[in-house]
LUMFI-305581 format. One record per residue (C-alpha): residue in three letters; x, y, z. Coordinates in steps of 0.001 Angstrom, whole numbers, padded with zeros to 6 digits, always signed. Each point is the difference from the previous one (the first is absolute). Example, Ala and Ser with C-alpha at 12.3 -4.5 7.8 and 13.67 -1.06 7.14 Angstrom:
ALA+012300-004500+007800
SER+001370+003440-000660
***
This chain:
MET+016062+005140-015476
SER-001290+003288-001357
GLU+001379+003189+001441
LYS-003008+001934-001242
GLY-002639+000995+002516
PHE-003686-000917-000145
ASP-000787+003151-001995
HIS+000839-001653-003350
PHE-003034-002289+000403
ASN-002240+003082-000531
LEU-002115-000724+003067
SER-002773+002284+001228
ASP+000770+002768+002495
GLU-001812-001823+002811
ILE+002059-003192-000383
THR+003261+001923-000512
ARG-000654+001978+003163
ALA-000649-003164+002040
LEU+003201-001640-001308
SER+001940+003094+000986
VAL-001403-000030+003560
LEU+000658-003755+000232
LYS+003609+000657-001106
TYR-000217-002234-003064
GLU+002822+001716-001860
THR+001659-002388-002472
PRO-002013-002896-001436
THR+001360-003484+000738
GLU+000692-002315-002939
VAL-003371-001733+000260
GLN-001788+003378+000144
THR+001933+001303-003035
LYS-001022-003042-002039
VAL-003552-000579+001237
ILE-001530+003484+000328
PRO+000180+001081-003701
LEU-001410-003343-001227
ALA-002711-000070+002676
LEU-001022+003534-001041
GLU-000452-001403-003528
ASN-002428-002606+001372
LEU+002144-003004-000927
ASP-000217-003398+001699
LEU+003219-000607+001958
VAL+001772-002949+001637
VAL+002604+001407+002362
LYS+002646-002082+001737
SER+001415+002178+002718
GLN+001372-000738+003418
THR-001505+001305+003189
GLY+001195+003454+001065
SER+000477+001183-003587
GLY-002777+002605+000106
LYS-002570-002016-001911
THR-003065+001148+001965
ALA+000595+003559-001205
SER+000689-001324-003526
PHE-003654-001037-000284
GLY-001387+002398+002627
ILE+001117+003148-001821
PRO-001578-000885-003392
ILE-003196-001252+001646
CYS-000404+003229+001996
GLU+000755+001973-003155
MET-002492-001859-002188
VAL-003053-000586+002190
LYS-002782+002504-000515
TRP-000850+001790+003225
GLU-003685+000492-000938
GLU-000718-003748-000407
LYS-001660-001426+003113
LEU+000667-003735-000612
PRO+003456-001604+000386
GLN+002249+000366-003049
ALA+002995-001995+001236
LEU+000210-003315+001861
ILE+003288-001008+001621
LEU+000333-003566+001321
THR+002609-000764+002682
PRO+000792-003266+001824
THR-000031+001356+003567
ARG-002047+002406+002084
GLU+003152+001899+001007
LEU+000920+000609-003625
ALA-003565+001069-000861
ALA+000107+002594+002784
GLN+003459+001207-001101
VAL-001024+000346-003667
ARG-003207+001832+000948
GLU+002080+002444+002043
ASP+002441+000548-002878
ILE-002829+000624-002504
THR-001694+002407+002438
ASN+003258+001922+000447
ILE+000766+000247-003733
GLY-003587+000960-000814
ARG-000461+002292+003017
PHE-000300+003305-001875
LYS-002121-001515-002774
ARG-002309-001262+002777
ILE+000373-003638-001036
LYS-001914-002284+002351
ALA+001546-003458+000476
THR-001676-002674+002109
ALA+001605-003195+001310
VAL-002082-003160+000420
TYR+001309-003098+001781
GLY-001077-002682+002451
LYS+000004+000199+003803
GLU-001631+003434-000192
PRO-003774+000597+000124
PHE-001611-000426-003423
SER-002558+002690+000872
LYS+002691+002635+000528
GLN+001482-000703-003456
LYS-003480-000103-001565
GLU-000639+003494+001400
GLU+003338+001224-001451
LEU-000841-001426-003424
LYS-003314+001880-000029
GLN+002043+003212-000167
LYS+001592+001225-003188
THR+003018-002344-000253
HIS+002622+000266-002721
VAL+002312-002881+000931
VAL-000690-003243+001887
VAL+002942-001947+001440
GLY-000703-003413+001452
THR+000798-003624+000679
PRO-001690-002449-002423
GLY-002313-001660+002537
ARG-001566+003213+001300
VAL-000155+001554-003499
MET-001987-003095-001091
ASP-002356+000420+002977
HIS-000726+003605-000955
ILE-000551-000900-003666
GLU-002376-002850+000886
ARG-001996+002133+002428
GLY-000268+002858-002480
THR+001893+002495+002167
LEU+002900+000302-002465
VAL-001210+001001-003458
LEU+002526-000714-002761
ASP-001736+001666-002983
GLN+002415+002954-000139
VAL+003260-001841+000813
LYS+002517+001022-002668
TYR+003178-001164+001789
LEU+000810-003313+001673
ILE+003296-000265+001895
ILE+001106-003358+001403
ASP+002777+000724+002483
GLU+002448-002592+001397
THR-001543-002518-002406
ASP+002472-002778+000842
GLU-000967+000215+003679
MET-003690+000058-000953
LEU+000450-003346-001758
ASN+002185-001435+002819
MET-002814+000748+002424
GLY-002525-001871-002149
PHE-001971+003030-001214
ILE+000220-000901-003695
GLU-003642-001137-000354
ASP-001334+003097+001774
VAL+002183+002246-002175
GLU-001280-001679-003182
THR-003621+000265+001166
ILE+000474+003729+000649
ILE+001688+000554-003386
ASN-002922-001704-001754
LYS-002459+002420+001606
LEU+001848+003133-001169
PRO-000754+002012-003160
LEU+001984-001289-002997
ASP+001110+003465-001109
ARG+002356+000506+002921
VAL+003730+000389+000501
THR+001679-002815+001979
MET+003346+000356+001756
VAL+001722-002879+001772
PHE+002848+000641+002466
SER+002071-002849+001379
ALA+003410-000448+001620
THR+000352-003328-001814
LEU-001728-001333-003124
PRO-000733-003715+000483
LYS-001824-001905-002754
ASP-003464+000364+001553
VAL+000385+003811+000118
GLU+000990-000020-003683
SER-002956-002166-000986
LEU-002368+002305+001939
CYS+001389+002943-001990
HIS-000343-001743-003392
LYS-003565-000965+000804
TYR-001350+003388+001044
MET+002193+002734-001494
LYS+000141+001704-003389
ASN+003545-000042-001483
PRO+001579+000960+003305
VAL+003299+001875+000013
ASN+002555-001849+002150
ILE+002134+002151+002277
GLU+002761-001645+001971
ILE+001941+001956+002591
ALA+002805-002489+000386
SER+003130+002104+000143
GLN+000790-001092+003538
GLY-001016-003647-000168
VAL-002609-001317+002391
THR+001030+002129+002971
THR+001073+003614+000006
SER+003658+000984-000073
THR-000508+002441+002871
ILE-000243-002880+002515
GLU+002952-001795+001617
HIS-000908-003681+000495
HIS+001603-001978+002847
VAL-000474-003403+001590
MET+000997-001069+003502
GLU+000303-003601+001165
VAL-001657-000385+003425
LYS-001337-002827+002208
GLU-003772+000094+000568
ALA+000536+000316+003767
ASP+002277+003048-000467
LYS-002243+001961-002352
LEU-001509+002374+002576
SER+003332+000988+001530
MET+001490+000355-003515
LEU-002910+002232-001033
LYS+000686+002327+002913
ALA+003742+000049-000696
VAL-000549+000782-003703
THR-002493+002807+000675
VAL+002427+001604+002469
ILE+002839-000108-002550
GLU-002152+001148-002955
ASN-002010+002501+002086
PRO-002515+000595-002817
ASP-002259+003051-000292
SER-002791-002390-000803
CYS-000092-003792-000283
ILE-002405-002783-000984
ILE+000651-003460+001441
PHE-001732-002730-002033
CYS-000995-003375+001474
ASN-001674-002966-001702
THR-002666-000584+002666
LYS-002286+001970+002312
GLU+001546-001877+002937
HIS+003490+001233-000890
VAL-001303+003551-000402
ASP-001571-000162+003472
THR+003178-001430+001555
VAL+002353+002519-001626
PHE-002308+002914+000782
ALA-000328-001016+003670
GLU+003794-000294+000332
LEU+000680+003388-001627
GLU-002723+001727+001983
GLU+001438-001484+003195
SER+003378+001512-001012
ASN-001600+003479-000465
TYR+000129+000052-003795
SER-002391+002462-001624
CYS-001964-002661-001886
GLU-003329-001362-001221
LYS-001141-003212-001684
ILE-002254-000898-002896
HIS-001308-003361-001247
GLY-003148-001551-001454
GLY-001349-000915+003441
LEU-000547+003646+000929
GLU-003273+001792-000695
GLN+000118+002005-003237
GLU-000511+003243+001907
ASP+003042-000776+002176
ARG+002093-000869-003065
PHE-000804+003378-001553
ALA+000674+001816+003270
VAL+003452-001645+000213
MET+000792+000856-003630
ASP-001073+003625+000489
GLY+002096+000224+003161
PHE+003045-001338-001860
LYS-000464+002522-002814
MET-000347+002839+002503
GLY+003205-001032+001772
ASN-001659-000934+003311
PHE+002349-002993+000383
ARG+003234-001156-001599
TYR-000319-003814-000270
LEU-002823-001948-001632
VAL-000152-003803+000463
ALA-002108-001518-002770
THR-001040-003027-002030
ASP-000167+000206-003790
VAL-003416+001662+000320
ALA+001962+003248+000362
ALA+002448-000643-002842
ARG-002317+001777-002396
GLY-001820+003242+000489
ILE+002654+001543+002245
ASP+001240+003165-001609
VAL+002335+001555+002540
ASP+002872+001792-001676
ASN+002604-000299+002711
VAL-000003-003641+001065
THR+003778-000376+000194
LEU+000188-003645+001049
VAL-001982-003182-000655
ILE+000827-003084+002071
ASN-001272-003418-001053
TYR-000199-001654+003412
ASP-001138-003087-001917
VAL+001113-000834-003559
PRO-003135+000433-002155
MET-001212-003320-001383
GLU-000965+001549-003333
LYS+002699+001659-002063
GLU-002384+002752-001157
SER-000651+000922+003632
TYR+003686+000840+000376
VAL-000316+002627-002753
HIS-003169+001480+001460
ARG+001346+000102+003559
THR+003357+001531-000867
GLY-001723+002408-002400
ARG-001335+001862+003059
THR+003436+001629+000285
GLY+002090+001806-002608
ARG-003143+001715-001300
ALA-000174+003173-002058
GLY+003735-000066-000697
ASN+001015-000199+003668
LYS+002599-002503+001213
GLY-001166-002988+002027
LYS+001297-003161+001619
ALA-001505-003474+000310
ILE+001346-002613+002437
THR-001306-003575-000063
PHE+000490-002386+002930
THR+000448-003548-001223
THR+000172-003291+001902
SER+001074-003356-001434
TYR-003731-000634-000599
GLY-000379+003176-002121
SER+002932-000631-002334
LYS-002046-001693-002760
TYR-002384+002995-000126
LEU+002983+002333-000065
LYS+001484-001791-003036
ALA-003335+000367-001855
ILE-000065+003729+000835
GLU+003569+000495-001264
ARG-000785-001778-003274
TYR-003099+002155-000402
ILE+001672+003365+000648
GLY+003103-000961-001976
PHE+002685+000588+002623
GLU+001244-001365+003307
LEU-000763+001861+003218
LEU+003104+001360+001709
GLU+000918-001967+003094
MET+000127+002163+003084
GLU+001861-000748+003215
ALA-001946+000056+003254
PRO+000881+003143+001991
THR+002387-000519+002928
THR-000918+000874+003577
GLN+002568+002848-000109
GLU-001541+001460-003201
VAL-003480-000098+001542
ALA+001230+001639+003226
LYS+001690+002762-002012
SER-003219+000779-001923
GLN-002359-000260+002994
ALA+000053+003694+001029
ALA-000841+001291-003504
PHE-002741-002641-000296
GLU-001605+001004+003303
GLU+000111+003670-000893
LYS-001831-000630-003295
ILE-002530-002494+001400
SER-001328+002569+002464
GLY-000519+002686-002686
ARG-002940+000186-002361
ARG+000613-001104-003573
VAL+000136+002861-002485
VAL-002259-000599-002973
ARG+001457+001794-002973
ASN-002671-000696-002516
ASN-003529-000447+001272
LYS-001684+000961-003263
THR-003536-000039+001396
ALA+000818+002340+002876
ARG+001675+002368-002446
ILE-002877+000197-002472
ASN-002550+000304+002812
GLN+001680+003125+001352
GLY-002328+002872-000700
ILE-003038-002301-000335
THR-002828+000203+002530
LYS-002870-002502+000030
LEU-003277+001621+001069
HIS-002941-001954+001407
PHE-003586+001175-000700
ASN-003040-001496+001751
GLY-002130-000405-003119
GLY+000069-002151-003111
LYS-002149-001946-002439
LYS-003063+000009+002255
LYS-000021+003793-000241
LYS+000370-000298-003806
ILE+003486+001537+000105
ARG+002341-000679-002938
PRO+003707+000785-000561
VAL-000917+002877-002312
ASP-001850+001683+002895
PHE+003180+000038+002110
VAL+002107+001265-002902
GLY-002492+002767-000823
THR-000103+001270+003589
ILE+003691-000371+000927
ALA+001331+001511-003256
LYS-001951+003209+000781
ILE+002034+000625+003177
PRO+002361+002941-000630
GLY+003538-001307-000600
VAL-001193-003531-000856
THR-000473-001562-003456
ALA-001203-003392-001245
ASP+003692-001008-000270
ASP+000227+000159+003799
ILE-002634-002721+000393
GLY+001204-003613+000062
ILE-001819-003313+000284
ILE-003628+000233+001148
THR-001593-003058+001642
ILE-003733+000041+000692
HIS-001606-002605+002277
ASP-003685-000197+000994
SER+000200+002373+002945
MET+003511+001470-000128
SER+002530+001241-002532
TYR+003743+000586-000179
VAL+001704+002670-002100
ASP+003766+000332-000442
ILE+001178+003615-000131
LEU+003380+000424-001687
ASN+002743+002633-000073
GLY-000092+000856+003699
LYS-003449+001613-000245
GLY-001724-002336+002492
ALA-000260+002514+002845
LEU-001393+002680-002332
VAL-002691-002349-001370
LEU-000831-001387+003465
GLN-000600+003504+001344
ALA-002097+001096-002999
MET-002110-003184-000007
GLU-000966+000373+003655
ASN-002449+002731-001093
ALA-000801-001170-003556
THR-002770-002246-001281
ILE+000213-002740-002601
LYS-003058-000316-002234
GLY-001807+002170+002535
LYS+000851-002378+002841
LYS+002168+000901+002993
LEU+002501-002809+000618
ARG+002305-000380+002986
VAL+003598-000003-001148
SER+003158-001113+001800
LYS+003486-001240-000748
ALA-000183-003762-000645
ILE+001864-002068+002565
LYS+001720-002059-002723
***
């Protein structure tokens, strides 16, 4: 791993400033290897495990290289799940915040019309799931003429989920003179053949120093009867007393059962699985990131796209049936160089899956004794004290970069022939404000939003209450969200 900071990549001031606010200090190994080559516009195939910092490894060069003036999308990022699309969009927005990079996420289970409206705006980066990206391409709402960068993220999962045909269809609609980057935790044959087919002399980067899973995670297994799992789960959480914990189950039914039991026992918890409405899934994920609750009970739907730096414990309530799932689940802890712990409950039924996992990761899981009643009783007081307190979130990047940013709402837009340049021209004339203090501008038919940076929101709000834009008096207020 490089001990140099991000400054030796010669990034622009706007990107450097965002990285500083986000507390990206020392590049991870994948960032050290990928960023310089991506900045040279080379095709890349990157094998890198989850939690290694790979989103920033492509996010930083993309934000650096896209041209702000261009209205049409210049980068397309494909992800297998809606959660991951939303997470990547957030990361790109944060990194590109001071360059005013606009990233839009498109995925199913959300109104098409809302995304269509977003894509009408100047959009630099589109992040999406293959099915919804295809919909937008076919209906002409996503124009690919200016796409210079294609990123396929979590490619192995994309193929596992049967998206290969959609991905190939999308690739075939893109300009030929583009850069393609493929990121994958594993490189099965079908991922390799996809790369050979559509990439130009790709550079292979393998971040394999720690094997399949990261060395910052302790891996344990505990033998338990199916009927005793719930009581064992409670005993283990009392003993471990984690700051933050994800409990993975194989089915929605198990998630519901475990969640109901923990809630009944006054745990600070929430649940997430594919049966929930997309809006509810996002609300749960946001709540977990903000530290509103300590325990998340989830199916594999949440094993990707969760970027919470201080998940200290992952419990596999059920042994995952696919060996790759074990890596993705346990990769939710031990992120960003922090220490983590993974405990897997196994029954006699799960032992064959466990053997496959151990062969895949290259080592045996450490057997762990069930806690005794005395040990649980001894830890109970400390557990109850922590469970009643709010979880401290050490590293909510989005909250940090949004400090000092105010979103203003204006009651006029395209119907009044107002363009972004009209806002910039008027706001930059306010004493004490420059064009650098103006962030992303979004103009709808009858309303507009303008981000004001650097803590100057109140100043601009006050000045704009009496100003006109293009000779028109618009009502202005702080946007609710």
